mmCIF file of the protein (N, C-alpha, C, O) and its ligand, coordinates in Angstrom:
data_MODEL
# 
_entry.id   MODEL 
# 
loop_
_entity.id 
_entity.type 
_entity.pdbx_number_of_molecules 
1 polymer     1 
2 non-polymer 1 
# 
_entity_poly.entity_id                      1 
_entity_poly.type                           'polypeptide(L)' 
_entity_poly.nstd_linkage                   no 
_entity_poly.nstd_monomer                   no 
_entity_poly.pdbx_seq_one_letter_code       
;(UNK)(UNK)(UNK)(UNK)(UNK)(UNK)(UNK)(UNK)(UNK)(UNK)(UNK)(UNK)(UNK)(UNK)(UNK)(UNK)
(UNK)(UNK)(UNK)(UNK)(UNK)(UNK)(UNK)(UNK)(UNK)(UNK)(UNK)(UNK)(UNK)(UNK)(UNK)(UNK)
(UNK)(UNK)(UNK)(UNK)(UNK)(UNK)(UNK)(UNK)(UNK)(UNK)(UNK)(UNK)(UNK)(UNK)(UNK)(UNK)
(UNK)(UNK)(UNK)(UNK)(UNK)
;
_entity_poly.pdbx_seq_one_letter_code_can   XXXXXXXXXXXXXXXXXXXXXXXXXXXXXXXXXXXXXXXXXXXXXXXXXXXXX 
_entity_poly.pdbx_strand_id                 A 
# 
loop_
_entity_poly_seq.entity_id 
_entity_poly_seq.num 
_entity_poly_seq.mon_id 
_entity_poly_seq.hetero 
1 1  UNK n 
1 2  UNK n 
1 3  UNK n 
1 4  UNK n 
1 5  UNK n 
1 6  UNK n 
1 7  UNK n 
1 8  UNK n 
1 9  UNK n 
1 10 UNK n 
1 11 UNK n 
1 12 UNK n 
1 13 UNK n 
1 14 UNK n 
1 15 UNK n 
1 16 UNK n 
1 17 UNK n 
1 18 UNK n 
1 19 UNK n 
1 20 UNK n 
1 21 UNK n 
1 22 UNK n 
1 23 UNK n 
1 24 UNK n 
1 25 UNK n 
1 26 UNK n 
1 27 UNK n 
1 28 UNK n 
1 29 UNK n 
1 30 UNK n 
1 31 UNK n 
1 32 UNK n 
1 33 UNK n 
1 34 UNK n 
1 35 UNK n 
1 36 UNK n 
1 37 UNK n 
1 38 UNK n 
1 39 UNK n 
1 40 UNK n 
1 41 UNK n 
1 42 UNK n 
1 43 UNK n 
1 44 UNK n 
1 45 UNK n 
1 46 UNK n 
1 47 UNK n 
1 48 UNK n 
1 49 UNK n 
1 50 UNK n 
1 51 UNK n 
1 52 UNK n 
1 53 UNK n 
# 
loop_
_struct_asym.id 
_struct_asym.entity_id 
A 1 
B 2 
# 
loop_
_chem_comp.id 
_chem_comp.type 
_chem_comp.mon_nstd_flag 
UNK 'L-peptide linking' . 
ZN  non-polymer         . 
# 
_pdbx_entity_nonpoly.entity_id   2 
_pdbx_entity_nonpoly.name        ? 
_pdbx_entity_nonpoly.comp_id     ZN 
# 
_pdbx_nonpoly_scheme.asym_id         B 
_pdbx_nonpoly_scheme.entity_id       2 
_pdbx_nonpoly_scheme.mon_id          ZN 
_pdbx_nonpoly_scheme.ndb_seq_num     1 
_pdbx_nonpoly_scheme.pdb_seq_num     101 
_pdbx_nonpoly_scheme.auth_seq_num    101 
_pdbx_nonpoly_scheme.pdb_mon_id      ZN 
_pdbx_nonpoly_scheme.auth_mon_id     ZN 
_pdbx_nonpoly_scheme.pdb_strand_id   A 
_pdbx_nonpoly_scheme.pdb_ins_code    . 
# 
loop_
_atom_site.group_PDB 
_atom_site.id 
_atom_site.type_symbol 
_atom_site.label_atom_id 
_atom_site.label_alt_id 
_atom_site.label_comp_id 
_atom_site.label_asym_id 
_atom_site.label_entity_id 
_atom_site.label_seq_id 
_atom_site.pdbx_PDB_ins_code 
_atom_site.Cartn_x 
_atom_site.Cartn_y 
_atom_site.Cartn_z 
_atom_site.occupancy 
_atom_site.B_iso_or_equiv 
_atom_site.pdbx_formal_charge 
_atom_site.auth_seq_id 
_atom_site.auth_comp_id 
_atom_site.auth_asym_id 
_atom_site.auth_atom_id 
_atom_site.pdbx_PDB_model_num 
ATOM   1   N  N  . UNK A 1 1  ? 24.735  -7.423 4.873   1.00 0.00 ? 1   UNK A N  1 
ATOM   2   C  CA . UNK A 1 1  ? 24.889  -6.914 3.561   1.00 0.00 ? 1   UNK A CA 1 
ATOM   3   C  C  . UNK A 1 1  ? 25.119  -5.398 3.509   1.00 0.00 ? 1   UNK A C  1 
ATOM   4   O  O  . UNK A 1 1  ? 25.331  -4.822 2.442   1.00 0.00 ? 1   UNK A O  1 
ATOM   5   N  N  . UNK A 1 2  ? 25.071  -4.747 4.737   1.00 0.00 ? 2   UNK A N  1 
ATOM   6   C  CA . UNK A 1 2  ? 25.266  -3.265 4.787   1.00 0.00 ? 2   UNK A CA 1 
ATOM   7   C  C  . UNK A 1 2  ? 24.050  -2.567 4.237   1.00 0.00 ? 2   UNK A C  1 
ATOM   8   O  O  . UNK A 1 2  ? 24.151  -1.411 3.825   1.00 0.00 ? 2   UNK A O  1 
ATOM   9   N  N  . UNK A 1 3  ? 22.883  -3.228 4.210   1.00 0.00 ? 3   UNK A N  1 
ATOM   10  C  CA . UNK A 1 3  ? 21.767  -2.543 3.694   1.00 0.00 ? 3   UNK A CA 1 
ATOM   11  C  C  . UNK A 1 3  ? 21.095  -1.730 4.774   1.00 0.00 ? 3   UNK A C  1 
ATOM   12  O  O  . UNK A 1 3  ? 20.365  -2.350 5.546   1.00 0.00 ? 3   UNK A O  1 
ATOM   13  N  N  . UNK A 1 4  ? 21.232  -0.492 4.929   1.00 0.00 ? 4   UNK A N  1 
ATOM   14  C  CA . UNK A 1 4  ? 20.796  0.170  6.122   1.00 0.00 ? 4   UNK A CA 1 
ATOM   15  C  C  . UNK A 1 4  ? 19.477  0.853  5.892   1.00 0.00 ? 4   UNK A C  1 
ATOM   16  O  O  . UNK A 1 4  ? 18.650  1.016  6.790   1.00 0.00 ? 4   UNK A O  1 
ATOM   17  N  N  . UNK A 1 5  ? 19.322  1.236  4.674   1.00 0.00 ? 5   UNK A N  1 
ATOM   18  C  CA . UNK A 1 5  ? 18.060  1.921  4.368   1.00 0.00 ? 5   UNK A CA 1 
ATOM   19  C  C  . UNK A 1 5  ? 17.009  0.858  4.054   1.00 0.00 ? 5   UNK A C  1 
ATOM   20  O  O  . UNK A 1 5  ? 17.188  -0.019 3.209   1.00 0.00 ? 5   UNK A O  1 
ATOM   21  N  N  . UNK A 1 6  ? 15.831  1.000  4.832   1.00 0.00 ? 6   UNK A N  1 
ATOM   22  C  CA . UNK A 1 6  ? 14.672  -0.070 4.739   1.00 0.00 ? 6   UNK A CA 1 
ATOM   23  C  C  . UNK A 1 6  ? 13.995  0.213  3.311   1.00 0.00 ? 6   UNK A C  1 
ATOM   24  O  O  . UNK A 1 6  ? 13.361  1.244  3.085   1.00 0.00 ? 6   UNK A O  1 
ATOM   25  N  N  . UNK A 1 7  ? 14.176  -0.702 2.469   1.00 0.00 ? 7   UNK A N  1 
ATOM   26  C  CA . UNK A 1 7  ? 13.501  -0.533 1.187   1.00 0.00 ? 7   UNK A CA 1 
ATOM   27  C  C  . UNK A 1 7  ? 12.861  -1.948 0.786   1.00 0.00 ? 7   UNK A C  1 
ATOM   28  O  O  . UNK A 1 7  ? 13.307  -2.995 1.257   1.00 0.00 ? 7   UNK A O  1 
ATOM   29  N  N  . UNK A 1 8  ? 11.938  -1.918 0.011   1.00 0.00 ? 8   UNK A N  1 
ATOM   30  C  CA . UNK A 1 8  ? 11.277  -3.030 -0.341  1.00 0.00 ? 8   UNK A CA 1 
ATOM   31  C  C  . UNK A 1 8  ? 11.995  -3.588 -1.660  1.00 0.00 ? 8   UNK A C  1 
ATOM   32  O  O  . UNK A 1 8  ? 12.896  -2.938 -2.190  1.00 0.00 ? 8   UNK A O  1 
ATOM   33  N  N  . UNK A 1 9  ? 11.567  -4.799 -2.160  1.00 0.00 ? 9   UNK A N  1 
ATOM   34  C  CA . UNK A 1 9  ? 12.153  -5.296 -3.345  1.00 0.00 ? 9   UNK A CA 1 
ATOM   35  C  C  . UNK A 1 9  ? 11.773  -4.425 -4.560  1.00 0.00 ? 9   UNK A C  1 
ATOM   36  O  O  . UNK A 1 9  ? 10.662  -3.904 -4.652  1.00 0.00 ? 9   UNK A O  1 
ATOM   37  N  N  . UNK A 1 10 ? 12.647  -4.302 -5.397  1.00 0.00 ? 10  UNK A N  1 
ATOM   38  C  CA . UNK A 1 10 ? 12.409  -3.567 -6.537  1.00 0.00 ? 10  UNK A CA 1 
ATOM   39  C  C  . UNK A 1 10 ? 11.667  -4.287 -7.609  1.00 0.00 ? 10  UNK A C  1 
ATOM   40  O  O  . UNK A 1 10 ? 11.820  -5.491 -7.820  1.00 0.00 ? 10  UNK A O  1 
ATOM   41  N  N  . UNK A 1 11 ? 10.764  -3.428 -8.360  1.00 0.00 ? 11  UNK A N  1 
ATOM   42  C  CA . UNK A 1 11 ? 9.926   -4.067 -9.402  1.00 0.00 ? 11  UNK A CA 1 
ATOM   43  C  C  . UNK A 1 11 ? 8.683   -4.655 -9.095  1.00 0.00 ? 11  UNK A C  1 
ATOM   44  O  O  . UNK A 1 11 ? 7.988   -5.253 -9.916  1.00 0.00 ? 11  UNK A O  1 
ATOM   45  N  N  . UNK A 1 12 ? 8.366   -4.456 -7.731  1.00 0.00 ? 12  UNK A N  1 
ATOM   46  C  CA . UNK A 1 12 ? 7.030   -5.004 -7.344  1.00 0.00 ? 12  UNK A CA 1 
ATOM   47  C  C  . UNK A 1 12 ? 5.996   -4.244 -7.883  1.00 0.00 ? 12  UNK A C  1 
ATOM   48  O  O  . UNK A 1 12 ? 6.177   -3.044 -8.092  1.00 0.00 ? 12  UNK A O  1 
ATOM   49  N  N  . UNK A 1 13 ? 4.850   -4.830 -8.157  1.00 0.00 ? 13  UNK A N  1 
ATOM   50  C  CA . UNK A 1 13 ? 3.677   -4.216 -8.851  1.00 0.00 ? 13  UNK A CA 1 
ATOM   51  C  C  . UNK A 1 13 ? 2.542   -4.210 -7.667  1.00 0.00 ? 13  UNK A C  1 
ATOM   52  O  O  . UNK A 1 13 ? 2.542   -4.960 -6.691  1.00 0.00 ? 13  UNK A O  1 
ATOM   53  N  N  . UNK A 1 14 ? 1.585   -3.207 -7.967  1.00 0.00 ? 14  UNK A N  1 
ATOM   54  C  CA . UNK A 1 14 ? 0.516   -2.957 -7.076  1.00 0.00 ? 14  UNK A CA 1 
ATOM   55  C  C  . UNK A 1 14 ? -0.278  -4.129 -7.026  1.00 0.00 ? 14  UNK A C  1 
ATOM   56  O  O  . UNK A 1 14 ? -0.540  -4.719 -8.074  1.00 0.00 ? 14  UNK A O  1 
ATOM   57  N  N  . UNK A 1 15 ? -0.745  -4.589 -5.791  1.00 0.00 ? 15  UNK A N  1 
ATOM   58  C  CA . UNK A 1 15 ? -1.547  -5.898 -5.546  1.00 0.00 ? 15  UNK A CA 1 
ATOM   59  C  C  . UNK A 1 15 ? -2.960  -5.706 -5.927  1.00 0.00 ? 15  UNK A C  1 
ATOM   60  O  O  . UNK A 1 15 ? -3.723  -6.671 -5.893  1.00 0.00 ? 15  UNK A O  1 
ATOM   61  N  N  . UNK A 1 16 ? -3.367  -4.540 -6.286  1.00 0.00 ? 16  UNK A N  1 
ATOM   62  C  CA . UNK A 1 16 ? -4.732  -4.370 -6.682  1.00 0.00 ? 16  UNK A CA 1 
ATOM   63  C  C  . UNK A 1 16 ? -4.930  -4.985 -8.095  1.00 0.00 ? 16  UNK A C  1 
ATOM   64  O  O  . UNK A 1 16 ? -4.185  -4.670 -9.023  1.00 0.00 ? 16  UNK A O  1 
ATOM   65  N  N  . UNK A 1 17 ? -5.894  -5.820 -8.230  1.00 0.00 ? 17  UNK A N  1 
ATOM   66  C  CA . UNK A 1 17 ? -6.277  -6.392 -9.495  1.00 0.00 ? 17  UNK A CA 1 
ATOM   67  C  C  . UNK A 1 17 ? -6.235  -5.522 -10.763 1.00 0.00 ? 17  UNK A C  1 
ATOM   68  O  O  . UNK A 1 17 ? -6.968  -4.539 -10.876 1.00 0.00 ? 17  UNK A O  1 
ATOM   69  N  N  . UNK A 1 18 ? -5.398  -5.885 -11.676 1.00 0.00 ? 18  UNK A N  1 
ATOM   70  C  CA . UNK A 1 18 ? -5.301  -5.309 -13.058 1.00 0.00 ? 18  UNK A CA 1 
ATOM   71  C  C  . UNK A 1 18 ? -4.500  -4.001 -12.771 1.00 0.00 ? 18  UNK A C  1 
ATOM   72  O  O  . UNK A 1 18 ? -4.292  -3.266 -13.736 1.00 0.00 ? 18  UNK A O  1 
ATOM   73  N  N  . UNK A 1 19 ? -4.111  -3.699 -11.764 1.00 0.00 ? 19  UNK A N  1 
ATOM   74  C  CA . UNK A 1 19 ? -3.222  -2.355 -11.629 1.00 0.00 ? 19  UNK A CA 1 
ATOM   75  C  C  . UNK A 1 19 ? -1.762  -2.768 -11.937 1.00 0.00 ? 19  UNK A C  1 
ATOM   76  O  O  . UNK A 1 19 ? -1.152  -3.685 -11.387 1.00 0.00 ? 19  UNK A O  1 
ATOM   77  N  N  . UNK A 1 20 ? -1.300  -1.939 -12.909 1.00 0.00 ? 20  UNK A N  1 
ATOM   78  C  CA . UNK A 1 20 ? 0.150   -2.350 -13.453 1.00 0.00 ? 20  UNK A CA 1 
ATOM   79  C  C  . UNK A 1 20 ? 1.304   -1.486 -12.855 1.00 0.00 ? 20  UNK A C  1 
ATOM   80  O  O  . UNK A 1 20 ? 2.497   -1.534 -13.152 1.00 0.00 ? 20  UNK A O  1 
ATOM   81  N  N  . UNK A 1 21 ? 0.628   -0.619 -11.871 1.00 0.00 ? 21  UNK A N  1 
ATOM   82  C  CA . UNK A 1 21 ? 1.576   0.341  -11.182 1.00 0.00 ? 21  UNK A CA 1 
ATOM   83  C  C  . UNK A 1 21 ? 2.842   -0.318 -10.622 1.00 0.00 ? 21  UNK A C  1 
ATOM   84  O  O  . UNK A 1 21 ? 2.707   -1.275 -9.860  1.00 0.00 ? 21  UNK A O  1 
ATOM   85  N  N  . UNK A 1 22 ? 3.923   0.078  -10.910 1.00 0.00 ? 22  UNK A N  1 
ATOM   86  C  CA . UNK A 1 22 ? 5.247   -0.539 -10.271 1.00 0.00 ? 22  UNK A CA 1 
ATOM   87  C  C  . UNK A 1 22 ? 5.466   0.258  -8.943  1.00 0.00 ? 22  UNK A C  1 
ATOM   88  O  O  . UNK A 1 22 ? 5.421   1.487  -9.006  1.00 0.00 ? 22  UNK A O  1 
ATOM   89  N  N  . UNK A 1 23 ? 5.667   -0.269 -7.918  1.00 0.00 ? 23  UNK A N  1 
ATOM   90  C  CA . UNK A 1 23 ? 5.810   0.379  -6.635  1.00 0.00 ? 23  UNK A CA 1 
ATOM   91  C  C  . UNK A 1 23 ? 7.260   0.771  -6.333  1.00 0.00 ? 23  UNK A C  1 
ATOM   92  O  O  . UNK A 1 23 ? 8.213   0.028  -6.568  1.00 0.00 ? 23  UNK A O  1 
ATOM   93  N  N  . UNK A 1 24 ? 7.346   1.880  -5.846  1.00 0.00 ? 24  UNK A N  1 
ATOM   94  C  CA . UNK A 1 24 ? 8.693   2.340  -5.290  1.00 0.00 ? 24  UNK A CA 1 
ATOM   95  C  C  . UNK A 1 24 ? 9.216   1.460  -4.382  1.00 0.00 ? 24  UNK A C  1 
ATOM   96  O  O  . UNK A 1 24 ? 8.438   0.750  -3.745  1.00 0.00 ? 24  UNK A O  1 
ATOM   97  N  N  . UNK A 1 25 ? 10.534  1.370  -4.190  1.00 0.00 ? 25  UNK A N  1 
ATOM   98  C  CA . UNK A 1 25 ? 11.127  0.677  -3.256  1.00 0.00 ? 25  UNK A CA 1 
ATOM   99  C  C  . UNK A 1 25 ? 11.123  1.155  -1.888  1.00 0.00 ? 25  UNK A C  1 
ATOM   100 O  O  . UNK A 1 25 ? 11.452  0.508  -0.894  1.00 0.00 ? 25  UNK A O  1 
ATOM   101 N  N  . UNK A 1 26 ? 10.673  2.481  -1.943  1.00 0.00 ? 26  UNK A N  1 
ATOM   102 C  CA . UNK A 1 26 ? 10.267  3.097  -0.532  1.00 0.00 ? 26  UNK A CA 1 
ATOM   103 C  C  . UNK A 1 26 ? 8.842   2.907  -0.242  1.00 0.00 ? 26  UNK A C  1 
ATOM   104 O  O  . UNK A 1 26 ? 8.442   3.280  0.861   1.00 0.00 ? 26  UNK A O  1 
ATOM   105 N  N  . UNK A 1 27 ? 8.039   2.397  -1.049  1.00 0.00 ? 27  UNK A N  1 
ATOM   106 C  CA . UNK A 1 27 ? 6.638   2.025  -0.746  1.00 0.00 ? 27  UNK A CA 1 
ATOM   107 C  C  . UNK A 1 27 ? 6.595   0.620  -0.121  1.00 0.00 ? 27  UNK A C  1 
ATOM   108 O  O  . UNK A 1 27 ? 6.883   -0.366 -0.799  1.00 0.00 ? 27  UNK A O  1 
ATOM   109 N  N  . UNK A 1 28 ? 6.250   0.533  1.123   1.00 0.00 ? 28  UNK A N  1 
ATOM   110 C  CA . UNK A 1 28 ? 6.281   -0.795 1.828   1.00 0.00 ? 28  UNK A CA 1 
ATOM   111 C  C  . UNK A 1 28 ? 4.873   -1.403 1.775   1.00 0.00 ? 28  UNK A C  1 
ATOM   112 O  O  . UNK A 1 28 ? 4.620   -2.482 2.311   1.00 0.00 ? 28  UNK A O  1 
ATOM   113 N  N  . UNK A 1 29 ? 3.903   -0.622 1.062   1.00 0.00 ? 29  UNK A N  1 
ATOM   114 C  CA . UNK A 1 29 ? 2.709   -1.115 1.031   1.00 0.00 ? 29  UNK A CA 1 
ATOM   115 C  C  . UNK A 1 29 ? 2.550   -2.000 -0.213  1.00 0.00 ? 29  UNK A C  1 
ATOM   116 O  O  . UNK A 1 29 ? 3.242   -1.748 -1.199  1.00 0.00 ? 29  UNK A O  1 
ATOM   117 N  N  . UNK A 1 30 ? 1.685   -3.017 -0.227  1.00 0.00 ? 30  UNK A N  1 
ATOM   118 C  CA . UNK A 1 30 ? 1.472   -3.853 -1.334  1.00 0.00 ? 30  UNK A CA 1 
ATOM   119 C  C  . UNK A 1 30 ? 0.775   -3.225 -2.489  1.00 0.00 ? 30  UNK A C  1 
ATOM   120 O  O  . UNK A 1 30 ? 0.646   -3.816 -3.561  1.00 0.00 ? 30  UNK A O  1 
ATOM   121 N  N  . UNK A 1 31 ? 0.273   -1.881 -2.239  1.00 0.00 ? 31  UNK A N  1 
ATOM   122 C  CA . UNK A 1 31 ? -0.638  -1.222 -3.180  1.00 0.00 ? 31  UNK A CA 1 
ATOM   123 C  C  . UNK A 1 31 ? 0.123   0.032  -3.552  1.00 0.00 ? 31  UNK A C  1 
ATOM   124 O  O  . UNK A 1 31 ? 0.977   0.556  -2.838  1.00 0.00 ? 31  UNK A O  1 
ATOM   125 N  N  . UNK A 1 32 ? -0.302  0.497  -4.833  1.00 0.00 ? 32  UNK A N  1 
ATOM   126 C  CA . UNK A 1 32 ? 0.244   1.743  -5.229  1.00 0.00 ? 32  UNK A CA 1 
ATOM   127 C  C  . UNK A 1 32 ? -0.433  2.964  -4.348  1.00 0.00 ? 32  UNK A C  1 
ATOM   128 O  O  . UNK A 1 32 ? -1.387  2.798  -3.588  1.00 0.00 ? 32  UNK A O  1 
ATOM   129 N  N  . UNK A 1 33 ? 0.188   4.132  -4.571  1.00 0.00 ? 33  UNK A N  1 
ATOM   130 C  CA . UNK A 1 33 ? -0.446  5.309  -3.698  1.00 0.00 ? 33  UNK A CA 1 
ATOM   131 C  C  . UNK A 1 33 ? -1.917  5.387  -3.832  1.00 0.00 ? 33  UNK A C  1 
ATOM   132 O  O  . UNK A 1 33 ? -2.627  5.468  -2.830  1.00 0.00 ? 33  UNK A O  1 
ATOM   133 N  N  . UNK A 1 34 ? -2.449  5.362  -5.147  1.00 0.00 ? 34  UNK A N  1 
ATOM   134 C  CA . UNK A 1 34 ? -3.935  5.403  -5.255  1.00 0.00 ? 34  UNK A CA 1 
ATOM   135 C  C  . UNK A 1 34 ? -4.659  4.290  -4.523  1.00 0.00 ? 34  UNK A C  1 
ATOM   136 O  O  . UNK A 1 34 ? -5.560  4.516  -3.716  1.00 0.00 ? 34  UNK A O  1 
ATOM   137 N  N  . UNK A 1 35 ? -4.253  3.149  -4.822  1.00 0.00 ? 35  UNK A N  1 
ATOM   138 C  CA . UNK A 1 35 ? -4.949  1.989  -4.204  1.00 0.00 ? 35  UNK A CA 1 
ATOM   139 C  C  . UNK A 1 35 ? -4.710  1.852  -2.739  1.00 0.00 ? 35  UNK A C  1 
ATOM   140 O  O  . UNK A 1 35 ? -5.517  1.227  -2.052  1.00 0.00 ? 35  UNK A O  1 
ATOM   141 N  N  . UNK A 1 36 ? -3.682  2.382  -2.240  1.00 0.00 ? 36  UNK A N  1 
ATOM   142 C  CA . UNK A 1 36 ? -3.495  2.181  -0.742  1.00 0.00 ? 36  UNK A CA 1 
ATOM   143 C  C  . UNK A 1 36 ? -4.351  3.134  -0.264  1.00 0.00 ? 36  UNK A C  1 
ATOM   144 O  O  . UNK A 1 36 ? -4.990  2.718  0.703   1.00 0.00 ? 36  UNK A O  1 
ATOM   145 N  N  . UNK A 1 37 ? -4.606  4.280  -0.588  1.00 0.00 ? 37  UNK A N  1 
ATOM   146 C  CA . UNK A 1 37 ? -5.624  5.061  -0.025  1.00 0.00 ? 37  UNK A CA 1 
ATOM   147 C  C  . UNK A 1 37 ? -7.091  4.506  -0.052  1.00 0.00 ? 37  UNK A C  1 
ATOM   148 O  O  . UNK A 1 37 ? -7.915  4.540  0.863   1.00 0.00 ? 37  UNK A O  1 
ATOM   149 N  N  . UNK A 1 38 ? -7.220  4.012  -1.253  1.00 0.00 ? 38  UNK A N  1 
ATOM   150 C  CA . UNK A 1 38 ? -8.545  3.237  -1.604  1.00 0.00 ? 38  UNK A CA 1 
ATOM   151 C  C  . UNK A 1 38 ? -8.853  2.131  -0.441  1.00 0.00 ? 38  UNK A C  1 
ATOM   152 O  O  . UNK A 1 38 ? -9.896  2.090  0.212   1.00 0.00 ? 38  UNK A O  1 
ATOM   153 N  N  . UNK A 1 39 ? -7.740  1.240  -0.311  1.00 0.00 ? 39  UNK A N  1 
ATOM   154 C  CA . UNK A 1 39 ? -7.901  0.190  0.629   1.00 0.00 ? 39  UNK A CA 1 
ATOM   155 C  C  . UNK A 1 39 ? -8.027  0.687  2.109   1.00 0.00 ? 39  UNK A C  1 
ATOM   156 O  O  . UNK A 1 39 ? -8.824  0.237  2.933   1.00 0.00 ? 39  UNK A O  1 
ATOM   157 N  N  . UNK A 1 40 ? -7.172  1.622  2.303   1.00 0.00 ? 40  UNK A N  1 
ATOM   158 C  CA . UNK A 1 40 ? -7.271  2.133  3.868   1.00 0.00 ? 40  UNK A CA 1 
ATOM   159 C  C  . UNK A 1 40 ? -8.619  2.726  4.084   1.00 0.00 ? 40  UNK A C  1 
ATOM   160 O  O  . UNK A 1 40 ? -9.175  2.548  5.168   1.00 0.00 ? 40  UNK A O  1 
ATOM   161 N  N  . UNK A 1 41 ? -9.184  3.410  3.150   1.00 0.00 ? 41  UNK A N  1 
ATOM   162 C  CA . UNK A 1 41 ? -10.563 3.929  3.410   1.00 0.00 ? 41  UNK A CA 1 
ATOM   163 C  C  . UNK A 1 41 ? -11.588 2.875  3.563   1.00 0.00 ? 41  UNK A C  1 
ATOM   164 O  O  . UNK A 1 41 ? -12.542 2.992  4.332   1.00 0.00 ? 41  UNK A O  1 
ATOM   165 N  N  . UNK A 1 42 ? -11.365 1.811  2.792   1.00 0.00 ? 42  UNK A N  1 
ATOM   166 C  CA . UNK A 1 42 ? -12.350 0.599  2.863   1.00 0.00 ? 42  UNK A CA 1 
ATOM   167 C  C  . UNK A 1 42 ? -12.144 -0.103 4.186   1.00 0.00 ? 42  UNK A C  1 
ATOM   168 O  O  . UNK A 1 42 ? -13.144 -0.573 4.729   1.00 0.00 ? 42  UNK A O  1 
ATOM   169 N  N  . UNK A 1 43 ? -11.103 -0.216 4.701   1.00 0.00 ? 43  UNK A N  1 
ATOM   170 C  CA . UNK A 1 43 ? -10.803 -0.844 5.889   1.00 0.00 ? 43  UNK A CA 1 
ATOM   171 C  C  . UNK A 1 43 ? -11.356 0.088  7.133   1.00 0.00 ? 43  UNK A C  1 
ATOM   172 O  O  . UNK A 1 43 ? -11.783 -0.418 8.171   1.00 0.00 ? 43  UNK A O  1 
ATOM   173 N  N  . UNK A 1 44 ? -11.302 1.426  6.917   1.00 0.00 ? 44  UNK A N  1 
ATOM   174 C  CA . UNK A 1 44 ? -11.740 2.170  7.971   1.00 0.00 ? 44  UNK A CA 1 
ATOM   175 C  C  . UNK A 1 44 ? -13.358 2.260  7.998   1.00 0.00 ? 44  UNK A C  1 
ATOM   176 O  O  . UNK A 1 44 ? -13.961 2.558  9.029   1.00 0.00 ? 44  UNK A O  1 
ATOM   177 N  N  . UNK A 1 45 ? -13.966 1.992  6.841   1.00 0.00 ? 45  UNK A N  1 
ATOM   178 C  CA . UNK A 1 45 ? -15.357 1.873  6.807   1.00 0.00 ? 45  UNK A CA 1 
ATOM   179 C  C  . UNK A 1 45 ? -15.769 0.615  7.421   1.00 0.00 ? 45  UNK A C  1 
ATOM   180 O  O  . UNK A 1 45 ? -16.802 0.578  8.090   1.00 0.00 ? 45  UNK A O  1 
ATOM   181 N  N  . UNK A 1 46 ? -15.012 -0.458 7.241   1.00 0.00 ? 46  UNK A N  1 
ATOM   182 C  CA . UNK A 1 46 ? -15.382 -1.796 7.929   1.00 0.00 ? 46  UNK A CA 1 
ATOM   183 C  C  . UNK A 1 46 ? -15.048 -1.846 9.301   1.00 0.00 ? 46  UNK A C  1 
ATOM   184 O  O  . UNK A 1 46 ? -15.483 -2.768 9.991   1.00 0.00 ? 46  UNK A O  1 
ATOM   185 N  N  . UNK A 1 47 ? -14.287 -0.913 9.808   1.00 0.00 ? 47  UNK A N  1 
ATOM   186 C  CA . UNK A 1 47 ? -13.973 -0.913 11.216  1.00 0.00 ? 47  UNK A CA 1 
ATOM   187 C  C  . UNK A 1 47 ? -15.126 -0.416 12.094  1.00 0.00 ? 47  UNK A C  1 
ATOM   188 O  O  . UNK A 1 47 ? -15.566 0.693  11.791  1.00 0.00 ? 47  UNK A O  1 
ATOM   189 N  N  . UNK A 1 48 ? -15.637 -0.992 13.034  1.00 0.00 ? 48  UNK A N  1 
ATOM   190 C  CA . UNK A 1 48 ? -16.790 -0.556 13.762  1.00 0.00 ? 48  UNK A CA 1 
ATOM   191 C  C  . UNK A 1 48 ? -16.401 0.524  14.682  1.00 0.00 ? 48  UNK A C  1 
ATOM   192 O  O  . UNK A 1 48 ? -17.312 1.193  15.170  1.00 0.00 ? 48  UNK A O  1 
ATOM   193 N  N  . UNK A 1 49 ? -15.105 0.810  15.011  1.00 0.00 ? 49  UNK A N  1 
ATOM   194 C  CA . UNK A 1 49 ? -14.712 1.788  15.892  1.00 0.00 ? 49  UNK A CA 1 
ATOM   195 C  C  . UNK A 1 49 ? -14.510 3.137  15.199  1.00 0.00 ? 49  UNK A C  1 
ATOM   196 O  O  . UNK A 1 49 ? -14.453 3.235  13.973  1.00 0.00 ? 49  UNK A O  1 
ATOM   197 N  N  . UNK A 1 50 ? -14.404 4.170  16.037  1.00 0.00 ? 50  UNK A N  1 
ATOM   198 C  CA . UNK A 1 50 ? -14.155 5.543  15.502  1.00 0.00 ? 50  UNK A CA 1 
ATOM   199 C  C  . UNK A 1 50 ? -15.131 6.052  14.339  1.00 0.00 ? 50  UNK A C  1 
ATOM   200 O  O  . UNK A 1 50 ? -14.774 6.782  13.414  1.00 0.00 ? 50  UNK A O  1 
ATOM   201 N  N  . UNK A 1 51 ? -16.397 5.556  14.534  1.00 0.00 ? 51  UNK A N  1 
ATOM   202 C  CA . UNK A 1 51 ? -17.341 5.976  13.485  1.00 0.00 ? 51  UNK A CA 1 
ATOM   203 C  C  . UNK A 1 51 ? -17.691 7.385  13.615  1.00 0.00 ? 51  UNK A C  1 
ATOM   204 O  O  . UNK A 1 51 ? -18.209 7.826  14.641  1.00 0.00 ? 51  UNK A O  1 
ATOM   205 N  N  . UNK A 1 52 ? -17.409 8.130  12.554  1.00 0.00 ? 52  UNK A N  1 
ATOM   206 C  CA . UNK A 1 52 ? -17.662 9.751  12.711  1.00 0.00 ? 52  UNK A CA 1 
ATOM   207 C  C  . UNK A 1 52 ? -19.102 10.192 12.878  1.00 0.00 ? 52  UNK A C  1 
ATOM   208 O  O  . UNK A 1 52 ? -19.396 11.270 13.395  1.00 0.00 ? 52  UNK A O  1 
ATOM   209 N  N  . UNK A 1 53 ? -19.981 9.328  12.425  1.00 0.00 ? 53  UNK A N  1 
ATOM   210 C  CA . UNK A 1 53 ? -21.443 9.942  12.692  1.00 0.00 ? 53  UNK A CA 1 
ATOM   211 C  C  . UNK A 1 53 ? -21.957 9.634  13.955  1.00 0.00 ? 53  UNK A C  1 
ATOM   212 O  O  . UNK A 1 53 ? -23.070 10.044 14.286  1.00 0.00 ? 53  UNK A O  1 
HETATM 213 ZN ZN . ZN  B 2 .  ? -2.781  0.250  -7.706  1.00 0.00 2 101 ZN  A ZN 1 
# 
């Protein structure tokens, strides 16, 4: 189809419950910017490695 730029499907919404934020086609995360940070932080806390303390 000649689609060279990697984009996601348009009109996706954030996967976070009740978040109605529409995601950019350049955002390949299932979450919006705010919730993506939130989820990454949560995952980092659940990871037993790289504990800062
Ligand atoms: Zn969100």
